[in-house]
N, C-alpha and C positions, 0 to 999 in steps of 0.2 A: 203017203202022198209022195211021189218021185220029184225030186228036184226042187222042192219048196214052192212057196207062194210066189205069184208074179205080179210086179207093179202095173204092168200093161192091162191086166185084167180087172176091170172096175166097171161099175154101174151105179148111177144116182137116179133116184125116184124122188119126186117132190110133189105133194098135194096140199091144198088148203084144208085146214081143220075147221069142222063144224063147231066143235067146242074146243077152246083152246086147251092144249095139253092131252087131248084124246087122239089116239092114233087114227089118222084118216085113211089108213090102209091103201097107201098108194099101189097101183098095179103097173106091171111092165106095158101092158096094152095102152094105157092112157096116160101114164104119168112119167115115162122113161125120158131123161134129158141127157143129151149128148153133151159131155163135159171133158176138159183136160185138166191136168193137175190137181186131181181130187186129194183133198187133205182132211184127215180127223184129228181133232185136238181134244184134250182135256185139261181142265185147270182144277185140280183136286184141292181142298182145303185139307191141309195135314194138321192133325190135332195132336200136338205134343203133350206127352205125360211126363212133365218135368218134376218128378218126385226126387226126394233126397234119400239116401240110404247109406250104409257104412262102407260103400265104395264109390268110385267115380264113373261106373257104367251107366249108360243111359237106358231107359225103358223104351219097349216097343211103342211106336206111335199108332194112331188110328186115322183112317181117311174119312173125313166128313163129307160135307157137301162137294159135289162134283158138277161143275158147269162144262158142258161139251160144246164143240164148235166144228162147223164143216165149211170148207173153203174149196172153190172150184172155178173154173173159167169157163165160159160159154160164148158162143158166136152171138154178135149184135146183129139180129136178122129176124125177119118175119117168118110168117108160115104158109103164105100164099093164101090165106082165108080171111084175114082180119079186114080186108077191104069191103066186106059185107057191111060193116057198120054195127056188127053185133058182138057184144062182149063174149057170147059163147063160143066166138071164133078167134079169141085172143090167142097169141103163140104162147108157148111154155115160158119163154122169157118174161112175159107179163106176169105169169103166175108167180115166178120168183121175185119180181118187183112188188107184187102185193104183199109178200112177207118182208119187204123193206119199207112199208109205210106208204104204198101207193095204192089209190083206188081207180079202178077202170070204169070209163063211161063209154056208152055207145054213142058215136057221132052221127046224127041222123040227118044232117044236111041243112038244118035251119040255122037261124042267126043266134041261137042261145050261145051264150059265152062259155058254158061249161060243156055241153054236149053237141053243140053245132059246130060247123065247120069254119066259122070265122072267131077269131080271138076278140076279147075286148079291145077298146080302142086305147092306144098308148100315146101319151104325149110326149113329145121330146122335151128333155130336161132343160134346153135353152130356151124354150118358149116363154115370152113376156107374160107377167102376171095378168095381162088382159084376157090371155086364155082361159083363165079360170072361169069366164063368163060363158064359156063355150061347152055345150054337151053334145054328145053324138048317141044316136041309136042306130042299129043296124038290123038288117033283116035280108031275106031272099036266099034261096038255096044256092051255094056256091058249088060249082062243078069244075073241080080241078083234078087232074091225075097226079100233079106233083104240087108241093106247096109253093105258094107266092105270098112274098111280103110286099104289101102295098105301102107306098109312102105318099102322103097328101101334104104338099107344101103350099103355104100362101105366098103367091108370086105378085099379087097386088093386094096391098092392105086396104082396108075400108069397111063400111057398114054392109048390111044385107043388101044383095042386089047390085052391090059395087066390087066387093072383094073377089078375087079370083083365086082358085086353087088348081094346082097341077099334080095329077096322080101318076106315079111312075110304080114300076115293081122290079123285083130282083130276079125274075124269070121270065124274060121275053119268050122263051121257047114254049112257055105254057100259056102265057097271056101276054101277047105283044103291045107294050105300051111305048114303044120306042118313037112312034109318031104322035104321042099325046100332047095335047095343047091346053093351056089354062082355060078353065071354065069359070063363069061367074056363079058365084055361091048366094043362095037365097035361103034365109032361115026357114026351116021346117019343110024344105023341099029336098027330096031324095038325090043323092049323088052316087052314079054308078062308079063301082071301083075299077072295073075293066069290062071284059067282054064274057065273063064267066058268071054273071048272075048276081054277084054281091053288091049291096048298096048301103050307104050310110047316110043318115039324116042329120044335118047340123041344126042345132037351135041355139041362137046366141043373141045377146044384146050388145051394143056397142060396136066397136070396130074390131076386125081381125087385124093381127099385126104382120107386117111383111117378115117372111122368114120362119113363121110359125110351122111346126111340122107335127104330123100324126100318122101313126102306124096302125095297120091291121094286117094280120096274117090270115090267109085263106089255106086250110088243110084239105087234102083228099079225104074222102069218106073212109072211116076206119074205127079204130078203138084208141080212146085217149086215156093215158095214164097221168094223173096228178097226185101230188102228195096229199096226204090226209092226217089231220091232227086228232082225230076221234075214232076212226074206224079201221085201225090197222088189225089185219087179219094175222094168223099165225100158220106155219107150216109143219107137216110131217115130212121128214126126210129119211130116207134109206140109203145108205152107201154100202155097196157089195165091193170088197176088196179081195178077189179071188174067192177063197173059201171062207171069208169072215164077213159077218154082216154087222153094220154099225147103224143104229137108229137114234134119232133125235126128235122130240116133240116140242110144241111151243116154240118153234123156230122164228126168231125175228133178226133181221140183219142190215147190212148195208152193202153197197157196191160201188165200183168204179168202172168207167169206160175209156179205153184207150184206142184211138183211130188214127193211125199213121198212113199218109197217103200211098196209095198203090198197094197196100197191104189189106188184110181183114181187121175189122174192128172187133174187139174182144171186150167182154164184160167179166169182171172179177167179183164173186159174190162171197161174203163172209158172214155166216149165221151162227148166232148164239142159241143153244138149245139145252133142253134138261138131259140128263145122263140115263142111258138105257144100257142093260147088260149087253155085252158083246156075245155073239153066238157064232158057232160054226154052221155053215150052210152051203149048199152047193148052189152057185150063182145061177140065176135064171138064164136061160139061152134064147129068150123070145122077146127082147125089148122091141118096142115099136118107136122109132124116133121121127121127128119132123124131117122131111126129105128136102126142103128148100135149101140150096147152098148159100153161103154168106156172100153178100156182094162186096165188090172190091171198094175201097175207099176212093171215091172218083166223083167228079160233077156234084160237088157236095153243096153247092150254093150257100156256103158260109158266109153269112152277112153280119157286119157289125155296123150298127146304127142303119143307115141306108147304103153302105159301102160293101158291094159284092166283088170288089176287085183286089182284096188283099190276097197276098200269096203265102199259104201257110202250108207247112209240110206234115202237120198233124193237129188234132184237137183232142180234148180230153174232158171228162165229167166225173165228179165225185159227189155221191149222194150225202156224205157227210153226216150220217145218222149217228147220234150218241145213244148206244144201246146199253142200258143199265139194268143189272140183276134185280130182281124183286125177292125180298126175303120174307118169309112167313114161317112162325114156329108151328103152325098147324099143317103145313106141307111136307110131303117127304123129303128128308135131307135139309128141310127149312128153306127150301127154293120153290117158288110158286111160278116162275118164268121169268121173263125180261120185258122191257118196254123201251120204246124210242122216247127219251125224255128231251131231246132237243135235236134239232138238225141244222147244218150250215152247208148247204149245197154250193159247189163252185164248178166253174169250168175254166177252160184255159185253151189257148191257141198261140201259136208262134209265127206271127206275120214278118215278112221281110220289112225291114225299117224303110221309111219314106220320109220325105219332107213333110214338115208340119203343115204346110199349105195344102198338100196331098190329103193326109189324114192326121189330125193333131193328136196323136198317140200320147204324147208327154202332157200337152195342156189339158186333155181329158182326164189323165191319170192324176194330176196335182189338183184338178178341181172336183176329183171323186165322181165324176160325171157318169151317170148310168146311161147305157144304151141298150136298145134290143139286141139280142143275139139269137141267131138261128143256123142250124145246119141240118143236112139230111143224109142218112145213110142208105144208099141204094137208089136204083132208078126205075125198077119194074114195079108195077102195081101188084100189091100183096107181099112185096118183100123190101118196103122201104120203112125208115123209122125216121120222123121229124123230131127234132129236138128245138124247143121253143122257150126262150128266156126272155120275158118282156123288161125285165129290170136287172141288167147285168152291170154290176158296179166294179170297175178296176180295183185291185187291191195289191197286186204285185206286178212290177214290170222291170226287167233287167234285159241286158244285151246278151246275145249269143252269136256264135260264128258258125254259119251255115256253109262250110266249103268256101270260105272267104267272101261270103255274102253276109252283111250285117241283117241280123234279125232280132226280134224281142221275144222273149218268154213271158207271156202275158196271162195273169191269173185274175179272174172275176168272181166276185161274191154275188149269187143269185139271190135277189131281195125280193120282198113282197111286192105284188102288183096292184092291182085295183081291188082284188076280192079277199085276198088271203089264200093260203094253200095253193097258190098260182105262181110261185117263183120259177118253176119249170114245168112243162109238159112234154110227154113223149107220145107220138102218134104213131101207131102201127097201121099203115094203109097200103 
């Protein structure tokens, strides 16, 4: 071969395995993924043979268990199909996320908290204890093309038929609530969230307290990804590097997202797999990639609590999966695969600093006060991804200098919501 192998010639295929560890046989027609910075790594166990003899020369070692790894970067984008609400139309990005402990759900437009277009109701952490006597159910098909976070705030405290609630949103372009006025709330009587079909029904005894807040997010129809603790799937990954083919089965991993303003958002995946022999092969020339272009990071509706006015030049996410190797004397090389043994997802953004009266970043930080956090990447139906974290708890906050403007580098740990396995959701819509 003239000139040697080229780093620019590479191809990655990935497919969900029916049986963990069995080659899923990904194809270029269905499973090709457009990537950058592809890397293949190995972590071999070197078995030293530390014998003694009548000289000081050491004996040859043996390579024992080998754990392989694949890393690459992909665009944070949809595929122009997932707005159907069918899991079969999920983008290939979602397939990679399945290998990182996420399960896909169809969003059928009902009020169900897992598969529906409305989230569970989230109580603001500053609500008085009297709010524990309040329960909400929600129903009705919500029809939005972009996400809307609704905030319901008690503006007049009191009992049923006396208390008043004002509902506002973070996306007036989709559901304009700028002229909304407080309405009287009666127990067991539905309240309309806005003009898009969603309702909530409060049931309570006693009085609602002035200042109580509650949140519901309405998603566009699409496919929802949520972390799972019991149903993590594995992937088969093929990586062609010019004339070499690297394979890995039983792939389980983790990922991060970086989204700088005005740029493309990118996802870095890092998978742990078993080791397969490296082979020489002529790379396929017919990969079929998704054709949607990645959206620019703009008009992201980044919302912290009910504040949509923060000015940030980027946001980030880290799945925080703890991937551990599973050993088994009955398995080849003593390695049977990997497992996500724990996860600690986090997110971050870097808002410009404000007075505490405008946004109490420091008071909330020292109170460890959780808030809802949401952001969307993309503005076109079929190519937008909504990130929703109902219980984002500040964990780090430091000053930064943005060209002479004071800002904060702010990190949040994403905590359990009302149901479990709900600390973050990604909606492909």
